[in-house]
MIVEX-67010 format. One line per field, with one value per atom (N, C-alpha, C, O, CB): residue in one letter; x negated, y, z; atom name. Coordinates in nm, 3 decimals, padded with zeros to 5 digits. Each point is the difference from the previous one (the first is absolute). Last residue first. Glycine has a CB too. Layout:
// residues N
res = (A/...);
px = (X/...);
py = (Y/...);
pz = (Z/...);
atom = (CA/...);
// end
This chain:
// residues 158
res = (E/E/E/E/E/L/L/L/L/L/K/K/K/K/K/D/D/D/D/D/I/I/I/I/I/V/V/V/V/V/V/V/V/V/V/K/K/K/K/K/D/D/D/D/D/Y/Y/Y/Y/Y/C/C/C/C/C/A/A/A/A/A/G/G/G/G/G/Y/Y/Y/Y/Y/E/E/E/E/E/N/N/N/N/N/T/T/T/T/T/T/T/T/T/T/F/F/F/F/F/L/L/L/L/L/N/N/N/N/N/I/I/I/I/I/T/T/T/T/T/V/V/V/V/V/E/E/E/E/E/G/G/G/G/G/P/P/P/P/P/A/A/A/A/A/K/K/K/K/K/L/L/L/L/L/N/N/N/N/N/I/I/I/I/I/P/P/P/P/P/A/A/A/A/A/T/T/T/T/T/R/R/R/R/R/R/R/R/R/R/C/C/C/C/C/P/P/P/P/P/A/A/A/A/A/C/C/C/C/C/V/V/V/V/V/G/G/G/G/G/Y/Y/Y/Y/Y/G/G/G/G/G/D/D/D/D/D/A/A/A/A/A/D/D/D/D/D/P/P/P/P/P/Y/Y/Y/Y/Y/T/T/T/T/T/R/R/R/R/R/V/V/V/V/V/D/D/D/D/D/P/P/P/P/P/D/D/D/D/D/N/N/N/N/N/D/D/D/D/D/I/I/I/I/I/K/K/K/K/K/I/I/I/I/I/H/H/H/H/H/I/I/I/I/I/S/S/S/S/S/D/D/D/D/D/S/S/S/S/S/S/S/S/S/S/G/G/G/G/G/N/N/N/N/N/E/E/E/E/E/A/A/A/A/A/K/K/K/K/K/E/E/E/E/E/Y/Y/Y/Y/Y/L/L/L/L/L/T/T/T/T/T/L/L/L/L/L/Q/Q/Q/Q/Q/Y/Y/Y/Y/Y/R/R/R/R/R/G/G/G/G/G/A/A/A/A/A/E/E/E/E/E/K/K/K/K/K/F/F/F/F/F/A/A/A/A/A/V/V/V/V/V/V/V/V/V/V/I/I/I/I/I/R/R/R/R/R/A/A/A/A/A/N/N/N/N/N/F/F/F/F/F/D/D/D/D/D/F/F/F/F/F/N/N/N/N/N/L/L/L/L/L/S/S/S/S/S/L/L/L/L/L/V/V/V/V/V/A/A/A/A/A/K/K/K/K/K/G/G/G/G/G/N/N/N/N/N/G/G/G/G/G/A/A/A/A/A/D/D/D/D/D/R/R/R/R/R/D/D/D/D/D/N/N/N/N/N/I/I/I/I/I/V/V/V/V/V/K/K/K/K/K/G/G/G/G/G/G/G/G/G/G/R/R/R/R/R/L/L/L/L/L/W/W/W/W/W/F/F/F/F/F/D/D/D/D/D/E/E/E/E/E/V/V/V/V/V/E/E/E/E/E/I/I/I/I/I/T/T/T/T/T/L/L/L/L/L/P/P/P/P/P/F/F/F/F/F/R/R/R/R/R/D/D/D/D/D/A/A/A/A/A/T/T/T/T/T/A/A/A/A/A/T/T/T/T/T/Q/Q/Q/Q/Q/V/V/V/V/V/A/A/A/A/A/A/A/A/A/A/R/R/R/R/R/A/A/A/A/A/P/P/P/P/P/L/L/L/L/L/I/I/I/I/I/L/L/L/L/L/G/G/G/G/G/M/M/M/M/M/F/F/F/F/F/L/L/L/L/L/I/I/I/I/I/L/L/L/L/L/V/V/V/V/V/L/L/L/L/L/R/R/R/R/R/R/R/R/R/R/K/K/K/K/K/H/H/H/H/H/N/N/N/N/N/M/M/M/M/M);
px = (06.755/-00.018/-00.021/-00.019/-00.100/00.407/-00.023/-00.069/00.060/-00.028/00.310/-00.141/00.003/00.087/-00.098/00.258/-00.009/-00.054/-00.021/00.021/00.285/-00.190/00.023/00.059/-00.199/00.415/00.029/-00.200/-00.119/00.424/00.003/-00.156/00.047/00.045/-00.297/00.678/-00.141/-00.116/-00.007/00.212/00.024/00.156/-00.068/00.051/00.144/-00.244/-00.174/00.111/00.046/-00.366/00.387/00.119/-00.129/-00.081/00.429/-00.514/00.089/00.027/-00.020/-00.134/-00.078/00.182/00.041/00.114/-00.132/-00.545/00.206/00.123/00.072/-00.157/-00.507/00.118/00.079/-00.013/-00.070/-00.436/00.013/00.224/00.031/-00.337/00.075/-00.096/00.048/-00.031/-00.160/00.378/-00.002/-00.122/-00.036/00.401/-00.260/-00.039/00.002/-00.027/-00.160/00.180/00.055/-00.012/-00.005/00.248/-00.489/00.036/00.074/-00.026/-00.130/-00.035/00.039/00.103/00.105/-00.152/-00.341/00.146/00.004/-00.051/00.053/-00.132/-00.033/00.089/00.104/-00.191/-00.079/00.066/-00.078/-00.121/00.258/-00.225/00.014/00.087/00.098/-00.243/-00.094/00.138/-00.042/-00.077/00.156/-00.391/00.013/00.157/00.055/-00.347/00.116/-00.088/00.008/-00.105/-00.042/00.453/-00.057/-00.074/00.060/00.137/00.057/-00.077/-00.024/00.001/-00.087/00.448/-00.014/-00.132/00.060/00.263/-00.031/-00.079/-00.093/-00.082/00.129/00.319/-00.081/-00.066/00.035/00.068/00.280/-00.033/-00.159/-00.078/00.272/00.176/-00.160/-00.031/-00.044/-00.018/00.476/-00.083/-00.067/00.027/-00.067/00.417/-00.098/-00.120/-00.054/00.086/00.551/-00.173/-00.097/-00.001/00.043/00.482/-00.061/-00.139/-00.075/00.229/00.313/-00.071/-00.085/00.017/00.114/00.092/00.079/-00.166/-00.092/00.403/-00.362/00.170/00.057/00.117/-00.089/-00.377/00.019/00.139/00.089/-00.261/00.011/-00.012/00.038/00.041/-00.117/-00.134/00.206/00.044/00.122/-00.101/-00.487/00.095/00.104/00.091/-00.204/-00.220/00.024/00.087/00.101/-00.175/-00.201/00.096/00.005/-00.066/00.222/-00.626/00.150/00.106/-00.029/-00.103/-00.428/00.059/00.098/-00.031/-00.027/-00.412/00.051/00.129/-00.024/-00.157/-00.265/00.097/00.139/00.078/-00.174/-00.416/00.192/00.061/-00.024/-00.010/-00.504/00.003/00.246/00.057/-00.405/00.117/-00.013/00.076/00.083/-00.100/-00.025/-00.128/00.014/-00.072/-00.110/00.547/-00.029/-00.091/00.049/00.048/00.305/-00.108/-00.054/00.018/-00.073/00.389/-00.167/00.049/00.087/-00.237/00.480/-00.015/-00.179/-00.088/00.363/00.075/-00.121/-00.009/00.047/-00.174/00.479/-00.026/-00.164/-00.045/00.367/00.052/-00.084/-00.007/00.100/-00.138/00.451/00.020/-00.186/00.010/00.218/-00.010/-00.019/00.023/00.077/-00.003/-00.128/-00.068/00.030/-00.113/00.124/00.214/-00.150/-00.050/-00.086/00.062/00.498/-00.029/-00.142/-00.032/00.209/00.096/00.089/-00.041/00.062/-00.027/-00.158/00.015/00.091/00.089/-00.307/00.076/00.115/-00.012/00.024/00.124/-00.460/00.053/00.098/00.026/-00.187/-00.129/00.119/-00.012/-00.041/00.199/-00.601/00.057/00.145/00.000/-00.241/-00.166/00.199/00.045/00.091/00.027/-00.579/00.044/00.066/-00.057/-00.068/-00.143/00.073/00.095/00.072/-00.092/-00.388/00.083/00.007/-00.080/00.115/-00.344/-00.017/00.207/00.071/-00.430/00.003/00.097/-00.023/-00.091/00.217/-00.109/-00.074/-00.013/-00.003/-00.220/00.566/-00.091/-00.105/-00.001/00.202/00.101/00.019/-00.133/-00.068/00.344/-00.146/-00.076/-00.046/-00.110/00.057/00.319/-00.086/00.010/00.053/-00.084/00.061/00.050/-00.138/-00.122/00.281/-00.010/-00.066/00.062/00.096/-00.260/00.276/00.087/-00.170/-00.063/00.462/-00.226/-00.093/00.101/00.115/-00.311/00.291/00.017/-00.066/-00.006/00.064/-00.029/-00.088/00.088/00.049/-00.243/00.211/00.105/-00.168/-00.107/00.405/-00.355/-00.088/00.077/-00.043/-00.118/00.339/-00.093/-00.111/-00.111/00.150/00.497/-00.094/-00.115/00.010/00.051/00.328/00.037/-00.084/00.023/00.102/00.045/-00.105/00.047/00.064/-00.263/00.526/-00.032/-00.135/-00.016/00.311/-00.083/-00.073/-00.041/-00.111/00.069/00.467/-00.094/-00.103/00.025/00.129/00.271/-00.029/-00.115/00.008/00.079/00.215/00.063/-00.032/00.074/00.006/-00.241/00.070/00.041/00.000/-00.112/-00.120/00.082/00.114/00.091/-00.276/00.197/-00.123/00.041/00.093/-00.248/00.465/-00.085/-00.131/-00.093/00.207/00.168/00.115/-00.094/00.003/00.206/-00.432/00.019/00.145/00.078/-00.376/00.044/00.142/-00.053/-00.050/00.288/-00.698/00.215/00.044/-00.060/00.090/-00.516/00.090/00.089/00.046/-00.114/-00.364/00.075/00.127/00.062/-00.175/-00.417/00.084/00.102/-00.006/-00.093/-00.353/00.105/00.061/00.043/-00.080/-00.190/-00.040/-00.001/-00.042/-00.115/00.285/-00.034/-00.025/00.000/00.113/-00.133/-00.047/00.074/-00.021/-00.356/00.627/-00.157/00.004/00.099/-00.138/00.491/-00.035/-00.218/-00.072/00.376/-00.019/00.078/-00.080/-00.102/00.375/-00.329/-00.080/00.036/-00.085/-00.006/00.189/00.083/-00.122/-00.032/00.445/-00.578/00.018/00.073/-00.030/-00.177/00.159/00.090/-00.020/00.048/00.131/-00.371/00.001/00.041/-00.077/-00.087/00.173/-00.027/00.060/00.097/-00.204/-00.079/-00.001/00.102/00.053/-00.251/-00.018/00.099/00.007/-00.006/00.148/-00.390/-00.034/00.073/-00.032/-00.008/-00.116/-00.015/00.048/-00.079/-00.139/00.307/-00.090/00.066/00.104/-00.104/-00.050/00.070/-00.051/-00.091/00.253/-00.211/-00.090/00.162/00.105/-00.389/00.135/00.121/-00.083/-00.075/00.336/-00.462/00.007/00.048/-00.009/-00.112/00.118/-00.023/-00.066/-00.051/00.033/00.533/-00.196/-00.053/00.065/-00.073/00.483/-00.071/-00.116/-00.057/00.160/00.264/-00.076/-00.045/00.025/-00.054/00.505/-00.140/-00.092/00.047/00.101/-00.006/00.062/-00.097/-00.121/00.277/-00.169/00.171/-00.029/00.057/00.052/-00.538/00.038/00.145/00.037/-00.214/-00.032/-00.076/00.064/00.013/-00.255/00.442/00.044/-00.037/00.076/-00.104/-00.199/00.115/00.093/00.095/-00.101/-00.392/-00.059/00.141/00.023/-00.334/00.354/-00.052/00.009/00.075/-00.182/00.218/00.152/-00.084/00.090/00.141/-00.554/00.087/00.162/00.080/-00.288/-00.160/-00.050/00.110/00.043/-00.258/00.377/00.004/-00.054/00.048/-00.050/-00.029/00.116/-00.015/00.011/00.132/-00.474/-00.005/00.122/00.027/-00.194/00.113/-00.119/00.008/-00.085/-00.093/00.533/-00.117/-00.078/00.033/00.029/00.436/-00.084/-00.188/-00.093/00.255);
py = (01.233/00.095/-00.108/00.039/00.184/-00.437/00.123/00.116/00.107/-00.241/-00.354/00.095/00.164/00.087/-00.208/-00.427/00.216/00.067/00.103/-00.087/-00.542/00.102/00.087/00.037/-00.167/-00.299/00.147/00.064/-00.002/00.091/-00.663/00.131/00.115/-00.012/-00.181/-00.215/00.085/00.070/00.029/00.087/-00.432/00.067/00.046/-00.052/00.166/-00.515/00.091/00.065/-00.060/-00.130/-00.100/-00.004/00.108/00.042/-00.091/-00.327/00.178/-00.036/-00.115/00.352/-00.586/-00.007/00.146/00.043/-00.227/00.046/-00.002/-00.015/-00.019/-00.082/00.183/00.021/-00.046/00.008/00.196/-00.224/00.007/-00.037/-00.119/00.375/-00.126/-00.094/-00.050/-00.116/00.240/00.095/00.034/-00.154/-00.110/00.241/00.264/-00.141/00.010/00.078/-00.129/00.346/00.025/-00.209/-00.097/00.412/-00.043/-00.101/00.064/00.119/-00.272/00.333/00.030/-00.116/-00.040/00.285/-00.036/-00.125/00.093/00.107/-00.398/00.556/-00.028/-00.090/-00.011/00.204/00.036/-00.049/-00.008/00.022/-00.141/00.561/-00.113/-00.101/00.051/00.050/00.407/-00.080/-00.152/-00.013/00.149/00.210/-00.056/-00.063/-00.051/-00.034/00.233/00.093/-00.052/00.022/00.049/-00.198/-00.056/00.160/00.106/-00.367/00.076/00.086/-00.043/-00.123/00.166/-00.166/-00.064/00.131/00.080/-00.230/-00.021/00.041/-00.039/-00.091/00.186/-00.208/-00.034/00.092/-00.028/-00.183/00.233/-00.021/-00.034/00.001/00.203/-00.199/00.007/-00.028/-00.113/00.043/-00.018/00.123/00.037/00.071/-00.139/-00.164/00.027/00.101/00.072/-00.334/00.286/-00.005/-00.064/00.011/00.202/-00.461/00.153/00.034/-00.096/00.116/-00.399/00.078/00.095/00.081/-00.147/-00.196/00.034/00.089/00.070/-00.057/-00.277/00.012/00.054/-00.019/00.021/00.138/-00.094/00.028/00.084/-00.226/00.547/-00.064/-00.132/-00.023/00.180/00.113/00.038/-00.055/-00.012/00.269/-00.385/-00.021/00.020/-00.080/00.112/00.034/00.080/-00.028/00.048/00.116/-00.487/00.116/00.065/-00.053/-00.067/-00.098/-00.061/00.140/00.104/-00.262/00.024/00.107/-00.135/-00.117/00.381/-00.239/-00.033/00.072/00.102/-00.246/00.097/00.079/-00.071/-00.052/00.245/-00.270/-00.066/00.158/00.121/-00.503/00.445/-00.094/00.006/00.063/00.114/-00.178/00.086/-00.083/-00.088/00.337/-00.369/-00.033/00.111/00.016/-00.074/00.053/-00.055/-00.024/-00.049/00.079/00.070/00.067/-00.088/-00.095/00.310/-00.338/-00.027/00.043/-00.070/-00.147/00.166/00.031/00.037/00.051/00.000/-00.323/00.074/00.069/-00.079/-00.127/00.038/00.020/00.088/00.113/-00.079/-00.162/00.007/-00.015/-00.049/00.016/-00.088/00.124/00.047/00.123/-00.117/-00.375/-00.018/00.159/00.009/-00.293/00.256/-00.104/-00.014/-00.035/-00.070/00.472/00.002/-00.134/00.013/00.175/-00.156/00.049/00.062/00.077/-00.217/-00.020/00.003/00.104/00.091/-00.340/00.410/-00.137/-00.003/00.084/-00.116/00.265/-00.044/-00.123/-00.113/00.243/00.263/-00.100/-00.035/00.096/-00.081/00.294/-00.003/-00.145/-00.085/00.271/00.107/-00.092/-00.001/00.038/-00.147/00.482/-00.051/-00.118/-00.026/00.193/00.093/-00.093/00.009/00.018/-00.118/00.480/-00.056/-00.112/-00.002/00.221/00.071/-00.004/-00.108/-00.091/00.228/00.213/-00.105/00.027/00.100/-00.098/-00.002/00.032/-00.027/-00.081/00.059/-00.043/-00.069/00.170/00.112/-00.395/-00.006/00.101/-00.005/-00.076/00.205/-00.430/00.089/00.124/00.063/-00.148/-00.427/00.104/00.103/-00.009/-00.153/-00.391/00.085/00.144/00.021/-00.229/-00.241/00.188/00.030/00.012/00.121/-00.677/00.099/00.136/-00.004/-00.186/-00.249/00.063/00.121/00.045/-00.071/-00.341/00.037/00.130/00.044/-00.309/-00.048/00.086/00.013/-00.122/00.212/-00.447/00.054/00.056/-00.076/-00.087/-00.148/00.123/00.046/00.005/00.075/-00.439/00.039/00.063/-00.019/-00.168/00.061/00.109/-00.017/00.051/-00.051/-00.023/-00.111/00.130/00.116/-00.450/00.384/-00.099/-00.038/-00.094/00.043/00.568/-00.113/-00.113/00.015/00.156/00.128/-00.061/-00.127/-00.113/00.159/00.393/-00.098/-00.072/00.027/00.078/00.211/-00.033/-00.073/-00.041/00.054/00.224/-00.108/00.029/00.120/-00.210/00.428/-00.126/-00.144/-00.097/00.244/00.282/-00.018/-00.162/-00.115/00.283/00.108/00.078/-00.002/00.075/-00.088/-00.266/00.060/00.090/00.006/-00.243/00.063/00.113/00.004/00.066/-00.063/-00.402/00.139/00.139/00.089/-00.243/-00.317/00.026/00.115/-00.092/00.036/-00.449/00.148/00.039/-00.076/00.013/-00.236/00.038/00.083/00.108/-00.189/-00.153/00.094/-00.020/-00.105/00.157/-00.227/-00.033/00.066/-00.036/-00.163/00.089/00.054/-00.070/-00.123/00.326/-00.353/00.032/00.007/-00.040/00.096/00.109/-00.131/00.076/00.103/-00.267/00.434/-00.050/-00.125/-00.076/00.222/00.357/-00.173/-00.057/00.076/-00.032/00.375/-00.044/-00.102/-00.040/00.086/00.161/-00.021/-00.015/00.017/00.108/-00.072/-00.134/00.038/-00.067/00.015/00.409/-00.133/-00.105/-00.083/00.145/00.433/-00.049/-00.209/-00.066/00.297/00.303/-00.141/-00.065/00.005/-00.019/00.588/-00.098/-00.119/-00.007/00.171/00.298/-00.066/-00.119/-00.011/00.138/00.463/-00.134/-00.133/00.001/00.095/00.098/00.050/00.082/00.096/-00.118/-00.266/00.105/-00.019/-00.119/00.122/-00.296/00.136/00.052/00.115/-00.151/-00.481/00.105/00.214/00.093/-00.355/-00.338/00.125/00.160/00.065/-00.198/-00.442/00.100/00.101/00.025/-00.107/-00.525/00.140/00.101/-00.036/-00.093/-00.407/00.106/00.152/00.042/-00.209/-00.377/00.133/00.034/-00.040/00.079/-00.430/-00.043/00.150/-00.009/-00.259/00.210/00.025/-00.053/-00.013/00.315/-00.555/00.181/-00.039/-00.109/00.220/-00.372/00.015/00.148/00.116/-00.327/-00.121/00.119/-00.005/-00.064/00.221/-00.529/00.060/00.060/-00.020/-00.116/-00.014/-00.035/00.087/00.108/-00.373/00.041/00.141/00.010/-00.031/-00.032/-00.259/00.105/00.121/00.116/-00.250/-00.321/00.089/00.147/00.096/-00.288/-00.158/00.139/00.017/00.066/-00.074/-00.238/00.174/00.030/00.117/-00.170/-00.217/00.010/00.085/00.097/-00.247/-00.221/00.067/00.149/00.083/-00.373/-00.002/00.136/00.009/00.043/-00.007/-00.332/00.172/00.068/00.107/-00.181/-00.330/00.086/00.121/00.109/-00.283/-00.177/00.028/00.132/00.115/-00.380/00.071/00.077/00.052/00.087/-00.212/-00.254/00.174/00.053/00.087/-00.142/-00.272/-00.039/00.128/00.081/-00.306/00.026/00.102/00.011/00.020/00.022);
pz = (01.094/-00.116/-00.122/-00.115/00.260/00.121/00.049/-00.041/-00.007/00.133/-00.262/-00.023/00.094/00.003/-00.299/00.396/00.000/-00.062/00.064/00.096/-00.097/-00.055/-00.041/-00.102/00.024/00.372/-00.082/-00.059/00.029/00.196/-00.079/00.020/-00.104/-00.114/00.144/00.178/-00.139/00.100/00.119/-00.353/00.543/-00.148/-00.097/-00.099/00.233/00.224/-00.035/-00.118/-00.097/00.134/00.415/-00.128/-00.035/00.082/-00.030/00.385/-00.009/-00.155/-00.041/00.228/-00.029/00.071/-00.026/00.013/00.224/-00.031/-00.129/00.026/00.097/-00.226/00.348/-00.019/-00.188/-00.122/00.360/-00.142/00.148/-00.020/00.010/00.093/-00.500/00.064/00.148/00.028/-00.165/-00.416/00.179/00.084/-00.044/00.044/-00.488/00.057/00.193/00.091/-00.357/-00.311/00.156/00.029/-00.075/00.054/-00.344/00.047/00.077/00.017/-00.052/-00.444/00.111/00.080/-00.051/-00.053/-00.232/00.016/00.090/00.031/-00.078/-00.342/00.133/00.007/-00.064/00.161/-00.591/00.144/00.096/00.010/-00.103/-00.234/00.027/00.053/00.052/-00.070/-00.066/-00.032/00.075/00.095/-00.370/00.503/-00.165/-00.017/00.098/-00.120/00.464/-00.068/-00.116/-00.059/00.221/00.219/-00.097/-00.074/-00.012/-00.007/00.494/-00.003/-00.160/00.005/00.271/00.099/-00.124/-00.091/-00.073/00.084/00.549/-00.110/-00.106/00.007/00.134/00.236/-00.039/-00.135/-00.115/00.245/00.372/-00.183/-00.037/00.095/-00.155/00.586/-00.079/-00.141/-00.024/00.223/00.038/00.069/-00.114/-00.097/00.341/-00.522/00.159/-00.018/-00.084/00.162/-00.208/-00.019/00.107/00.122/-00.236/00.055/00.008/-00.026/-00.014/00.169/-00.139/-00.080/-00.008/-00.092/00.058/00.432/-00.072/-00.131/00.041/00.193/00.225/-00.088/-00.108/-00.034/00.199/00.183/-00.062/-00.037/00.007/00.094/-00.071/-00.036/-00.045/-00.114/00.186/00.300/-00.002/-00.126/00.006/00.112/00.030/00.090/-00.035/00.016/00.112/-00.539/00.161/00.044/-00.051/00.030/-00.341/-00.015/00.154/00.090/-00.301/-00.013/00.084/-00.046/-00.059/00.337/-00.427/00.029/00.059/00.019/-00.200/00.045/00.004/00.057/00.064/-00.104/-00.329/00.088/00.058/-00.080/-00.063/-00.133/00.014/00.095/-00.006/00.069/-00.349/00.167/-00.063/-00.089/00.417/-00.798/00.152/00.070/-00.022/-00.032/-00.389/00.084/00.168/00.098/-00.389/-00.021/-00.023/00.071/00.101/-00.247/00.384/-00.146/-00.008/00.077/-00.071/00.363/00.003/-00.140/-00.052/00.236/00.244/-00.094/-00.072/00.070/00.017/00.350/-00.042/-00.204/-00.082/00.328/00.262/-00.173/-00.045/00.018/-00.042/00.377/00.054/-00.116/-00.052/00.269/00.008/00.003/-00.095/-00.008/00.297/00.014/-00.114/-00.126/-00.095/00.209/00.433/-00.013/-00.161/-00.037/00.302/-00.072/-00.020/-00.029/-00.087/00.238/-00.329/00.092/00.028/-00.092/00.132/-00.420/00.132/00.114/00.056/-00.103/-00.509/00.095/00.110/00.015/-00.058/-00.450/00.102/00.040/-00.044/-00.045/-00.254/00.079/00.097/00.071/-00.128/-00.357/00.088/00.041/-00.079/-00.036/00.003/-00.032/00.093/00.118/-00.201/-00.205/00.115/00.015/-00.078/-00.003/-00.115/-00.025/00.093/00.108/-00.227/-00.159/00.114/-00.034/-00.099/00.198/-00.356/-00.001/00.057/-00.019/-00.122/-00.056/00.083/00.029/-00.004/00.130/-00.616/00.082/00.123/00.017/-00.170/-00.417/00.173/00.072/-00.053/-00.038/-00.315/00.031/00.157/00.097/-00.257/-00.102/-00.074/00.013/-00.081/00.102/00.240/-00.011/-00.146/-00.054/00.254/00.002/-00.078/-00.062/-00.110/00.085/00.405/-00.059/-00.083/00.007/00.248/-00.043/-00.016/-00.079/-00.077/00.101/00.368/-00.126/-00.001/00.096/-00.042/00.289/-00.047/-00.107/00.000/00.045/00.463/-00.128/-00.125/-00.018/00.173/00.308/-00.089/-00.119/-00.084/00.161/00.383/-00.052/-00.048/00.061/00.132/00.110/-00.102/-00.131/-00.114/00.208/00.353/00.027/-00.130/00.010/00.286/-00.334/00.093/-00.011/-00.040/-00.035/-00.157/00.077/00.074/00.076/-00.204/-00.048/00.000/00.101/00.104/-00.159/-00.318/00.149/00.012/-00.046/00.088/-00.399/00.015/00.124/00.046/-00.221/-00.061/00.096/-00.039/-00.114/00.248/-00.374/00.004/00.117/00.028/-00.283/00.160/00.000/00.007/00.020/-00.108/-00.073/-00.078/00.130/-00.044/-00.263/00.613/-00.179/-00.121/-00.035/00.066/00.478/-00.066/-00.162/-00.081/00.216/00.258/00.034/-00.062/00.047/00.152/-00.328/00.017/00.015/-00.085/00.241/-00.310/00.127/-00.006/-00.022/00.096/-00.327/00.024/00.096/00.083/-00.138/-00.076/00.043/-00.011/00.007/00.128/-00.238/-00.022/00.039/-00.045/-00.086/00.272/-00.104/00.003/00.099/-00.110/00.145/00.065/-00.048/-00.009/00.054/-00.104/00.187/00.028/00.108/-00.051/-00.510/00.098/00.119/00.054/-00.201/-00.354/00.134/00.008/-00.097/00.179/-00.444/-00.018/00.228/00.095/-00.367/00.111/00.053/-00.096/-00.062/00.336/-00.278/-00.085/00.025/-00.098/-00.012/00.490/-00.060/-00.118/00.023/00.079/00.149/-00.029/-00.037/-00.031/00.150/-00.330/00.132/-00.061/-00.099/00.132/-00.093/-00.056/00.100/00.120/-00.252/00.015/00.070/-00.084/-00.113/00.208/-00.111/-00.082/00.115/00.095/-00.303/00.255/-00.065/-00.064/-00.076/00.206/-00.409/00.127/00.071/-00.057/-00.011/-00.402/00.032/00.152/00.029/-00.260/-00.017/-00.111/00.072/-00.032/-00.209/00.371/00.060/-00.099/00.015/00.124/-00.214/-00.064/00.128/00.011/-00.376/00.453/-00.068/00.007/00.079/-00.059/00.022/-00.049/-00.014/-00.052/-00.140/00.368/-00.053/00.027/00.088/-00.001/-00.092/00.047/-00.054/-00.116/00.191/-00.197/00.082/00.133/00.111/-00.306/-00.144/-00.011/00.178/00.104/-00.317/00.098/00.050/-00.043/00.004/00.229/-00.455/00.070/00.063/-00.035/-00.083/-00.191/00.034/00.123/00.094/-00.196/-00.244/00.116/00.034/00.006/00.062/-00.478/00.022/00.108/-00.009/-00.064/00.004/-00.145/00.019/-00.113/-00.116/00.486/00.074/-00.080/00.040/00.032/-00.134/00.111/-00.032/-00.013/00.182/-00.472/00.002/00.090/-00.043/-00.159/00.323/-00.098/-00.076/-00.028/-00.064/00.363/00.116/-00.102/00.004/00.193/-00.408/00.026/00.098/00.010/00.017/-00.231/-00.037/-00.014/-00.082/-00.042/00.430/-00.082/-00.051/00.042/-00.140/00.210/00.115/-00.016/00.029/00.091/-00.422/-00.044/00.120/-00.044/-00.074/00.085/-00.125/-00.032/-00.083/00.004/00.495/-00.024/-00.104/00.018/00.083/00.006/-00.007/-00.012/-00.086/-00.003/00.395/-00.066/-00.142/00.078/00.210);
atom = (N/CA/C/O/CB/N/CA/C/O/CB/N/CA/C/O/CB/N/CA/C/O/CB/N/CA/C/O/CB/N/CA/C/O/CB/N/CA/C/O/CB/N/CA/C/O/CB/N/CA/C/O/CB/N/CA/C/O/CB/N/CA/C/O/CB/N/CA/C/O/CB/N/CA/C/O/CB/N/CA/C/O/CB/N/CA/C/O/CB/N/CA/C/O/CB/N/CA/C/O/CB/N/CA/C/O/CB/N/CA/C/O/CB/N/CA/C/O/CB/N/CA/C/O/CB/N/CA/C/O/CB/N/CA/C/O/CB/N/CA/C/O/CB/N/CA/C/O/CB/N/CA/C/O/CB/N/CA/C/O/CB/N/CA/C/O/CB/N/CA/C/O/CB/N/CA/C/O/CB/N/CA/C/O/CB/N/CA/C/O/CB/N/CA/C/O/CB/N/CA/C/O/CB/N/CA/C/O/CB/N/CA/C/O/CB/N/CA/C/O/CB/N/CA/C/O/CB/N/CA/C/O/CB/N/CA/C/O/CB/N/CA/C/O/CB/N/CA/C/O/CB/N/CA/C/O/CB/N/CA/C/O/CB/N/CA/C/O/CB/N/CA/C/O/CB/N/CA/C/O/CB/N/CA/C/O/CB/N/CA/C/O/CB/N/CA/C/O/CB/N/CA/C/O/CB/N/CA/C/O/CB/N/CA/C/O/CB/N/CA/C/O/CB/N/CA/C/O/CB/N/CA/C/O/CB/N/CA/C/O/CB/N/CA/C/O/CB/N/CA/C/O/CB/N/CA/C/O/CB/N/CA/C/O/CB/N/CA/C/O/CB/N/CA/C/O/CB/N/CA/C/O/CB/N/CA/C/O/CB/N/CA/C/O/CB/N/CA/C/O/CB/N/CA/C/O/CB/N/CA/C/O/CB/N/CA/C/O/CB/N/CA/C/O/CB/N/CA/C/O/CB/N/CA/C/O/CB/N/CA/C/O/CB/N/CA/C/O/CB/N/CA/C/O/CB/N/CA/C/O/CB/N/CA/C/O/CB/N/CA/C/O/CB/N/CA/C/O/CB/N/CA/C/O/CB/N/CA/C/O/CB/N/CA/C/O/CB/N/CA/C/O/CB/N/CA/C/O/CB/N/CA/C/O/CB/N/CA/C/O/CB/N/CA/C/O/CB/N/CA/C/O/CB/N/CA/C/O/CB/N/CA/C/O/CB/N/CA/C/O/CB/N/CA/C/O/CB/N/CA/C/O/CB/N/CA/C/O/CB/N/CA/C/O/CB/N/CA/C/O/CB/N/CA/C/O/CB/N/CA/C/O/CB/N/CA/C/O/CB/N/CA/C/O/CB/N/CA/C/O/CB/N/CA/C/O/CB/N/CA/C/O/CB/N/CA/C/O/CB/N/CA/C/O/CB/N/CA/C/O/CB/N/CA/C/O/CB/N/CA/C/O/CB/N/CA/C/O/CB/N/CA/C/O/CB/N/CA/C/O/CB/N/CA/C/O/CB/N/CA/C/O/CB/N/CA/C/O/CB/N/CA/C/O/CB/N/CA/C/O/CB/N/CA/C/O/CB/N/CA/C/O/CB/N/CA/C/O/CB/N/CA/C/O/CB/N/CA/C/O/CB/N/CA/C/O/CB/N/CA/C/O/CB/N/CA/C/O/CB/N/CA/C/O/CB/N/CA/C/O/CB/N/CA/C/O/CB/N/CA/C/O/CB/N/CA/C/O/CB/N/CA/C/O/CB/N/CA/C/O/CB/N/CA/C/O/CB/N/CA/C/O/CB/N/CA/C/O/CB/N/CA/C/O/CB/N/CA/C/O/CB/N/CA/C/O/CB/N/CA/C/O/CB/N/CA/C/O/CB/N/CA/C/O/CB/N/CA/C/O/CB/N/CA/C/O/CB/N/CA/C/O/CB/N/CA/C/O/CB/N/CA/C/O/CB/N/CA/C/O/CB/N/CA/C/O/CB/N/CA/C/O/CB/N/CA/C/O/CB/N/CA/C/O/CB/N/CA/C/O/CB/N/CA/C/O/CB/N/CA/C/O/CB/N/CA/C/O/CB/N/CA/C/O/CB/N/CA/C/O/CB/N/CA/C/O/CB);
// end
């Protein structure tokens, strides 16, 4: 196939095939706000069916390069708290980091009695906004993988 035909085919397929945006977005306008991790932009993970997850789907981290990202637009300033729900089988695959914008990341994992089910992680991530605006939420792994991530829940504290 010559280069012109290949280019036309690629352009045509790009117009008809659905694609995910490079950065996924959500709006925080009521609380608690639940965002499914499968709605994040993903690298190093895949969406799987999981009967324990809130909507029957979760994201499985496949390697040390796992990253999930979403931009959340907050309509009000205030203090918020993000809780991640995760399903891990044991302590050697449960660690994940939550990073909010340029704040230091929070390393977290579920309690051992929560292994095998989707459960809230032990540590939460604070979100402190002096004015309404957007924040970027990143979930990433550095030394463990194999856990499933269900959702994040953002609560407004004040």
